[in-house]
C-alpha positions as CSV (number, residue, x, y, z in Angstrom):
1,M,0.0,0.0,0.0
2,S,2.8,2.4,0.9
3,K,4.2,2.2,-2.7
4,V,1.4,4.4,-3.9
5,I,2.9,7.3,-2.0
6,T,5.8,9.2,-3.6
7,S,8.5,9.7,-0.9
8,R,9.0,13.2,0.5
9,S,12.7,13.2,-0.5
10,E,11.9,12.3,-4.1
11,D,9.2,14.9,-4.8
12,Y,7.6,16.7,-1.9
13,S,4.8,18.2,-4.0
14,K,3.8,14.9,-5.5
15,W,4.1,13.3,-2.0
16,Y,1.6,15.8,-0.7
17,N,-0.8,15.3,-3.6
18,D,-0.6,11.5,-3.4
19,I,-1.6,11.6,0.3
20,V,-4.5,14.0,-0.2
21,V,-5.9,11.8,-3.0
22,K,-4.9,8.3,-1.8
23,A,-6.0,8.8,1.8
24,G,-9.4,9.9,0.5
25,L,-9.3,13.5,1.6
26,A,-10.1,15.2,-1.8
27,D,-9.9,14.8,-5.5
28,H,-9.6,17.0,-8.5
29,S,-12.8,18.2,-10.1
30,A,-14.1,18.5,-13.7
31,V,-14.1,22.3,-13.0
32,R,-10.6,23.5,-13.5
33,G,-9.0,24.7,-10.3
34,C,-11.7,23.3,-8.0
35,M,-11.7,20.3,-5.8
36,V,-14.1,17.7,-4.5
37,I,-13.7,17.2,-0.8
38,K,-14.4,13.5,-0.1
39,P,-16.3,12.2,3.0
40,Y,-13.2,11.4,5.0
41,G,-11.7,14.8,4.3
42,F,-14.9,16.5,5.0
43,A,-15.2,14.7,8.3
44,I,-12.0,16.3,9.4
45,W,-13.1,19.7,8.2
46,E,-16.4,19.3,10.1
47,K,-14.4,18.6,13.3
48,M,-12.4,21.7,12.7
49,K,-15.6,23.7,12.1
50,A,-17.2,22.4,15.3
51,V,-14.3,23.3,17.5
52,L,-13.9,26.8,15.9
53,D,-17.6,27.5,15.9
54,K,-17.8,26.8,19.6
55,K,-14.8,29.1,20.2
56,F,-16.4,31.9,18.2
57,K,-19.6,31.6,20.2
58,D,-17.8,31.4,23.5
59,T,-16.2,34.8,22.6
60,G,-19.6,36.3,21.9
61,H,-20.0,35.9,18.2
62,V,-23.1,34.7,16.3
63,N,-23.5,33.1,12.8
64,A,-25.3,34.7,9.9
65,A,-25.3,34.3,6.1
66,F,-24.7,36.9,3.4
67,P,-25.2,36.7,-0.4
68,L,-22.8,34.9,-2.6
69,F,-23.0,37.7,-5.2
70,I,-21.7,41.2,-4.8
71,P,-22.6,44.1,-7.1
72,K,-19.6,45.3,-9.0
73,S,-20.1,48.8,-7.7
74,F,-19.7,47.7,-4.1
75,L,-16.2,46.3,-4.7
76,S,-15.0,49.5,-6.3
77,K,-15.9,51.7,-3.2
78,E,-12.7,50.8,-1.3
79,A,-9.7,51.5,-3.5
80,D,-7.2,49.2,-1.9
81,H,-9.7,46.4,-1.7
82,V,-10.6,46.4,-5.3
83,E,-7.0,46.6,-6.4
84,G,-6.1,43.6,-4.2
85,F,-8.9,41.4,-5.5
86,A,-9.5,42.6,-9.1
87,K,-7.4,40.0,-10.8
88,E,-9.0,37.1,-8.9
89,C,-12.7,37.9,-9.4
90,A,-15.2,35.7,-11.2
91,V,-17.9,37.9,-12.8
92,V,-21.5,37.1,-13.6
93,T,-22.7,39.0,-16.7
94,H,-25.9,37.2,-17.8
95,Y,-28.8,35.5,-16.1
96,R,-30.2,33.2,-18.8
97,L,-29.3,30.5,-21.3
98,K,-31.1,29.5,-24.5
99,N,-31.0,26.8,-27.1
100,D,-28.4,27.5,-29.8
101,P,-30.3,28.3,-33.0
102,D,-27.8,26.2,-34.9
103,G,-28.6,23.2,-32.7
104,K,-25.2,23.1,-31.0
105,G,-26.4,22.8,-27.4
106,I,-27.1,26.0,-25.3
107,V,-25.6,29.5,-25.5
108,V,-25.8,32.6,-23.3
109,D,-28.8,34.7,-24.2
110,P,-27.4,38.0,-25.3
111,D,-30.7,39.7,-24.4
112,A,-30.3,38.6,-20.7
113,R,-27.3,40.7,-19.8
114,L,-27.4,42.0,-16.2
115,E,-27.8,45.7,-15.7
116,E,-24.9,45.5,-13.3
117,E,-22.4,42.7,-13.2
118,L,-22.2,40.6,-10.1
119,I,-18.9,39.4,-8.5
120,V,-18.9,35.9,-7.0
121,R,-17.6,36.7,-3.5
122,P,-13.8,36.6,-3.0
123,T,-14.5,37.9,0.5
124,S,-17.5,39.6,2.0
125,E,-16.4,42.9,3.5
126,T,-18.2,45.0,0.9
127,I,-21.6,43.3,0.9
128,I,-21.5,43.1,4.7
129,W,-20.7,46.7,5.3
130,N,-23.4,47.8,2.8
131,T,-25.7,45.9,5.2
132,Y,-24.2,47.1,8.4
133,K,-24.8,50.8,7.4
134,D,-28.5,50.0,7.7
135,W,-28.2,48.2,11.0
136,I,-26.1,50.8,12.8
137,Q,-27.4,54.2,13.9
138,S,-26.2,54.6,17.4
139,Y,-23.5,53.4,19.8
140,R,-26.2,51.3,21.3
141,D,-26.1,49.1,18.2
142,L,-22.5,48.2,18.7
143,P,-20.6,46.0,18.8
144,I,-21.8,43.7,16.0
145,L,-20.0,40.3,16.2
146,I,-20.9,38.1,13.3
147,N,-19.3,35.1,11.6
148,Q,-20.3,33.2,8.5
149,W,-19.3,29.8,7.2
150,A,-19.2,30.0,3.5
151,N,-17.5,29.2,0.2
152,V,-15.6,31.9,-1.8
153,V,-14.1,32.1,-5.2
154,R,-10.6,33.5,-6.1
155,W,-9.7,32.7,-9.6
156,E,-6.4,30.9,-9.3
157,M,-4.5,29.6,-12.3
158,R,-2.0,27.5,-10.4
159,T,-3.8,25.4,-7.9
160,R,-3.0,22.7,-5.3
161,L,-5.7,20.7,-3.4
162,F,-6.6,22.5,-0.1
163,L,-3.7,24.9,-0.3
164,R,-4.9,27.0,-3.2
165,T,-8.0,26.4,-5.2
166,A,-10.4,28.6,-7.2
167,E,-13.2,27.8,-4.8
168,F,-12.7,27.0,-1.1
169,F,-14.5,26.8,2.2
170,W,-13.8,29.1,5.0
171,Q,-15.3,31.1,7.8
172,E,-15.1,34.9,7.9
173,G,-15.8,37.0,10.9
174,H,-16.9,40.6,10.4
175,T,-17.2,42.9,13.5
176,A,-18.2,46.5,14.0
177,H,-17.0,48.5,17.0
178,E,-17.4,51.9,18.8
179,T,-13.7,52.6,19.2
180,S,-10.4,51.8,17.6
181,E,-9.2,50.2,20.8
182,E,-12.1,47.8,20.9
183,A,-11.5,46.7,17.3
184,V,-7.8,46.1,17.9
185,I,-8.6,44.0,20.9
186,E,-11.1,42.0,18.9
187,A,-8.5,41.4,16.0
188,R,-5.9,40.3,18.5
189,Q,-8.3,38.1,20.4
190,M,-9.3,36.2,17.3
191,L,-5.7,35.8,16.4
192,D,-5.2,34.1,19.8
193,V,-8.2,31.9,19.2
194,Y,-6.7,30.7,15.9
195,A,-3.3,30.1,17.4
196,E,-4.7,28.1,20.3
197,F,-6.7,26.0,17.9
198,M,-3.8,25.4,15.6
199,E,-1.5,24.4,18.4
200,N,-3.9,22.3,20.5
201,Y,-5.9,20.7,17.8
202,I,-3.9,20.7,14.6
203,A,-0.7,20.3,16.7
204,V,1.2,22.9,14.6
205,P,3.1,25.6,16.5
206,V,2.6,29.0,15.0
207,I,4.3,32.3,15.2
208,K,1.9,35.2,15.8
209,G,2.9,38.4,14.1
210,V,1.9,41.4,12.0
211,K,2.3,41.5,8.2
212,S,4.5,44.1,6.5
213,P,2.5,46.8,4.6
214,S,2.9,45.1,1.2
215,E,1.6,41.8,2.6
216,R,-1.4,43.2,4.3
217,F,-5.0,42.2,3.4
218,A,-6.4,44.6,0.8
219,G,-8.1,47.4,2.7
220,A,-6.7,46.7,6.2
221,V,-4.8,49.0,8.5
222,D,-3.0,46.0,10.1
223,T,-3.1,42.3,9.3
224,Y,-2.2,39.9,12.1
225,T,-1.1,36.4,11.0
226,T,-0.4,32.9,12.3
227,E,2.6,31.4,10.4
228,G,3.3,27.7,10.5
229,M,6.2,25.7,9.1
230,M,5.8,22.6,6.9
231,Q,8.2,19.7,6.7
232,D,9.9,21.0,3.6
233,G,10.9,24.1,5.4
234,K,8.3,26.4,3.7
235,A,6.0,28.6,5.6
236,L,2.3,28.5,5.5
237,Q,0.0,31.4,6.4
238,M,-2.6,29.5,8.4
239,G,-5.0,32.2,9.4
240,T,-5.3,36.0,9.5
241,S,-7.1,38.6,11.5
242,H,-7.4,42.2,10.2
243,F,-7.9,45.6,11.9
244,L,-9.7,47.4,9.1
245,G,-9.8,50.8,10.9
246,Q,-12.6,52.9,9.5
247,N,-11.8,52.2,5.8
248,F,-15.0,50.2,5.0
249,A,-17.2,52.3,7.2
250,K,-16.1,55.4,5.3
251,A,-16.5,53.6,1.9
252,F,-20.1,52.7,2.8
253,D,-20.9,55.8,4.9
254,C,-21.5,53.7,8.0
255,Q,-21.7,56.2,10.9
256,Y,-23.1,56.0,14.4
257,Q,-24.3,58.6,16.9
258,T,-21.7,58.7,19.7
259,R,-22.4,58.9,23.4
260,E,-21.8,62.6,23.3
261,G,-24.3,63.1,20.4
262,G,-21.9,63.5,17.6
263,L,-21.3,61.3,14.5
264,E,-18.4,58.9,14.1
265,Y,-17.4,56.2,11.6
266,V,-17.6,52.7,12.8
267,W,-14.3,50.7,13.5
268,A,-14.0,47.3,11.9
269,T,-12.3,43.9,11.9
270,S,-12.4,40.8,9.7
271,W,-10.8,37.5,10.3
272,G,-10.8,34.0,8.7
273,V,-9.3,30.5,8.3
274,S,-10.1,28.2,5.4
275,T,-9.7,24.6,4.2
276,R,-6.0,25.5,3.8
277,L,-5.8,24.2,7.4
278,M,-6.4,20.8,5.9
279,G,-3.2,21.2,3.8
280,A,-1.3,22.2,6.9
281,L,-2.5,19.1,8.7
282,V,-1.2,16.9,5.9
283,M,2.1,18.7,5.4
284,A,3.1,19.2,9.1
285,H,2.7,15.6,10.3
286,S,2.4,13.0,7.5
287,D,5.1,10.6,6.4
288,D,6.0,8.3,3.4
289,E,3.5,5.7,4.6
290,G,0.6,8.2,4.4
291,L,-1.5,10.5,6.5
292,V,-0.7,11.1,10.2
293,L,-3.6,12.7,12.1
294,P,-3.6,14.3,15.5
295,P,-6.2,12.6,17.7
296,A,-8.0,15.9,18.3
297,L,-9.2,16.0,14.7
298,A,-9.2,12.3,13.6
299,P,-12.6,11.0,12.4
300,I,-11.5,7.6,13.6
301,H,-9.4,7.5,16.8
302,V,-9.0,3.7,17.1
303,V,-9.5,0.9,14.7
304,G,-9.8,-2.7,15.7
305,V,-8.7,-5.5,13.4
306,P,-9.4,-9.2,14.3
307,I,-6.9,-11.8,13.1
308,Y,-8.5,-15.0,12.1
309,N,-8.4,-17.7,9.4
310,K,-10.2,-20.9,8.5
311,K,-8.7,-22.7,11.5
312,T,-9.6,-20.0,14.0
313,I,-12.8,-18.7,12.6
314,D,-14.7,-20.4,15.4
315,R,-13.1,-18.0,17.8
316,K,-14.5,-14.9,16.1
317,P,-17.2,-14.4,18.8
318,E,-14.5,-14.2,21.4
319,L,-12.6,-11.6,19.3
320,D,-15.8,-9.6,18.8
321,A,-16.5,-9.7,22.5
322,V,-13.1,-8.2,23.4
323,F,-13.4,-5.4,20.8
324,N,-16.9,-4.6,22.0
325,K,-15.6,-4.4,25.5
326,V,-12.9,-2.0,24.5
327,K,-15.3,0.2,22.5
328,E,-17.6,0.5,25.5
329,G,-14.8,1.3,27.8
330,L,-13.5,4.1,25.5
331,G,-16.9,5.8,25.6
332,A,-18.6,8.0,23.1
333,D,-15.9,10.7,22.9
334,I,-13.4,8.3,21.3
335,S,-14.4,7.1,17.9
336,F,-13.9,3.4,17.5
337,K,-14.2,1.4,14.2
338,Y,-14.3,-2.4,14.3
339,D,-13.2,-3.7,10.9
340,D,-14.2,-7.4,10.7
341,D,-14.6,-7.4,7.0
342,D,-13.5,-11.0,6.1
343,Q,-13.0,-10.1,2.4
344,K,-9.9,-8.1,3.2
345,R,-6.7,-9.5,4.8
346,P,-5.4,-8.0,8.0
347,G,-2.2,-6.8,6.3
348,F,-4.3,-4.9,3.7
349,K,-6.3,-3.3,6.5
350,F,-3.2,-2.3,8.5
351,A,-1.8,-0.5,5.4
352,E,-5.2,1.1,4.7
353,Y,-5.6,2.6,8.1
354,E,-1.9,3.6,8.2
355,L,-2.5,5.5,4.9
356,K,-5.6,7.2,6.4
357,G,-3.7,8.2,9.5
358,V,-5.8,6.5,12.2
359,P,-3.9,7.3,15.4
360,V,-4.3,3.9,17.1
361,R,-4.6,0.4,15.7
362,L,-5.6,-2.7,17.6
363,A,-5.0,-6.3,16.5
364,L,-6.2,-9.4,18.2
365,G,-5.8,-13.0,17.2
366,A,-6.3,-16.5,18.7
367,R,-2.9,-16.5,20.2
368,D,-3.4,-13.1,21.7
369,L,-6.7,-14.4,23.2
370,D,-4.8,-17.3,24.8
371,N,-2.2,-14.8,26.3
372,G,-4.8,-12.3,27.4
373,V,-3.2,-9.4,25.4
374,L,-4.1,-6.9,22.7
375,E,-1.5,-5.6,20.2
376,I,-1.7,-1.8,20.1
377,A,0.2,0.2,17.5
378,R,0.5,4.0,17.4
379,R,0.5,5.7,14.0
380,D,2.9,8.6,14.7
381,T,5.9,6.5,15.7
382,G,4.9,3.0,14.5
383,E,5.7,1.5,17.9
384,K,3.7,-1.5,19.0
385,A,3.0,-3.0,22.4
386,S,1.2,-6.1,23.8
387,I,-1.0,-4.9,26.5
388,P,-3.2,-7.0,28.9
389,I,-6.7,-6.8,27.6
390,D,-8.0,-5.6,31.0
391,N,-5.6,-2.6,30.9
392,A,-6.2,-1.7,27.2
393,V,-8.8,1.1,27.7
394,D,-6.7,3.2,30.1
395,Y,-3.6,2.5,27.9
396,I,-5.4,3.7,24.7
397,K,-6.7,6.9,26.4
398,D,-3.2,7.8,27.6
399,L,-1.7,6.9,24.2
400,L,-4.1,9.2,22.4
401,D,-2.9,12.1,24.7
402,S,0.7,11.1,24.1
403,I,0.3,11.1,20.3
404,Q,-1.3,14.6,20.3
405,K,1.6,16.0,22.4
406,N,4.2,14.1,20.4
407,L,3.0,15.5,17.1
408,Y,3.1,19.0,18.5
409,Q,6.5,18.6,20.0
410,K,8.0,17.1,16.9
411,A,6.7,20.0,14.8
412,L,8.0,22.5,17.3
413,D,11.4,20.9,17.4
414,F,11.5,21.0,13.6
415,R,10.6,24.7,13.5
416,T,13.2,25.5,16.2
417,S,15.9,23.7,14.3
418,H,14.9,25.4,11.1
419,T,14.8,29.0,12.4
420,T,18.1,30.8,11.7
421,E,19.5,34.2,12.5
422,V,21.6,35.8,9.7
423,N,23.5,39.0,9.4
424,S,24.5,39.1,5.8
425,F,22.8,38.6,2.5
426,D,25.2,35.8,1.6
427,E,24.2,34.0,4.8
428,F,20.5,34.7,4.0
429,K,20.8,33.0,0.5
430,E,22.8,30.1,1.8
431,V,20.3,29.3,4.6
432,L,17.4,29.4,2.2
433,E,19.1,27.1,-0.3
434,E,20.7,24.6,2.1
435,K,18.4,24.6,5.2
436,A,15.2,26.5,4.4
437,G,12.8,27.4,7.2
438,F,12.4,30.8,8.9
439,V,15.3,33.2,8.4
440,S,15.5,35.9,11.0
441,A,17.1,39.0,9.6
442,H,17.1,42.8,9.9
443,W,15.1,44.8,7.4
444,D,15.2,48.5,6.7
445,G,11.4,48.8,6.6
446,T,11.1,49.8,2.9
447,E,9.0,48.1,0.3
448,E,11.8,48.5,-2.2
449,T,14.1,46.3,-0.2
450,E,11.4,43.8,0.6
451,A,10.5,43.5,-3.2
452,K,14.2,43.1,-4.1
453,I,14.8,40.3,-1.6
454,K,11.7,38.5,-3.0
455,E,12.9,38.9,-6.5
456,L,16.3,37.6,-5.8
457,T,15.4,34.7,-3.4
458,K,11.6,34.1,-3.7
459,A,11.5,34.7,0.1
460,T,8.9,37.0,1.6
461,I,8.5,38.6,5.0
462,R,6.1,36.2,6.7
463,C,5.6,38.4,9.7
464,I,7.0,40.8,12.3
465,P,6.6,38.7,15.5
466,L,4.3,40.3,18.1
467,D,6.9,39.5,20.8
468,N,9.8,40.8,18.8
469,K,12.7,42.2,20.8
470,Q,14.0,45.6,19.7
471,E,17.7,45.5,18.7
472,E,19.9,47.8,16.7
473,G,21.2,46.3,13.5
474,K,21.7,46.7,9.8
475,C,19.4,45.6,7.0
476,V,20.5,42.3,5.6
477,Y,20.2,43.6,2.1
478,S,20.6,47.4,2.0
479,G,22.8,47.8,5.1
480,K,20.6,50.6,6.3
481,P,19.8,50.9,10.1
482,S,17.1,48.6,11.5
483,K,15.6,48.3,14.9
484,E,14.3,44.7,14.8
485,R,14.5,41.4,13.0
486,V,11.7,40.1,10.9
487,L,11.0,36.5,9.7
488,F,11.5,35.7,6.1
489,A,10.7,32.4,4.4
490,R,9.7,30.8,1.1
491,A,6.0,30.1,1.4
492,Y,3.0,28.4,0.0
């Protein structure tokens, strides 16, 4: 079974695609640039959604739904926003089809052209702020704390399953506030919510920081980011939270009556994570045998495989009884699958569940019954142990906790070993080529230098860490004075 997976050392990109497809997470679609998320992959995404949705509601947010279509005029009201998304927009121009008069199928009816074209949402700031202006008259109407789970379209030419597709699923929070301070607190709070989820559930350590001006979200005053590192040493932007200032409120004339009786423009945030998190999950932990899932997000936590043949088939009821006892002992919070399909050999099942990343595998045969033990294998390290059947439930519960912690620690150790301080441009280029990972270097703060470094090395400023220490230095490229280091990396 493992031979269907290209090794990471041979071709990392193909390895990733092999795992996504062969493990049953997603598949390519007949629509160019779009994907089909298969049931196993969607089960993981649903677990992510459930956890995040609870966290959003615990912090006072509520869900709503806004239109998929955005009038073209809305998008043009905020200059930076339209410039940032103009090249990625899908545009609806007509509303009707008709039979081709020449009998060649159907064609667009030229008489059904829309009076105003509609944009298939790339993000929802404009349609939401056009709505908020009708909802907000007074400070008493604030804050508004709304999230929506939706799909969006950004017309990508070079796509990769989960990481970059023309259509993808995400959530987008959009909040309105009375003061700048409240909005900044909100944006930072949601960044912390994301980081906690990424570290405690996806088991990926992230660096929280602020984007450089050229890397900000189109229309934002500040963009906060969570940056993770994948096994090939490339960075992945896993989630962002934006302080939008009053930009969208001014664009849509959304003002409120202040406590003093005056008028003020509303302060805003937006924040989101997408199915890109699925890509992070795959790239951060998986190996050449297939997917490796952290228990916190695994659709199946434990799989039980009975070992029997023609000579021992009469003992199947005993095997069934042991597995049922284990399942009951584990309880409803731990997902257990008992695979007693006698059309598949145990070895095939072992490889199949290894490919799918099931955290714990149990095997039990006639000899194990005689010895009163259960073979328990952990997916993350491949280690196996024979555990007394009576002790199996407690052992499995502890093992699931151990696997979750181990995956996080392994990813953290990798990031630590692949974060390098440099003080010259030659060092900078050498680290990127030979070691990869995050490169911590001084930057003079200019977009010109940032663009030149990107042109020469394909590395971008991933973030200016929030806990950055201030230190005098010289820009790694220009030699001009700098007061702090920033993190560069090649990225997805």
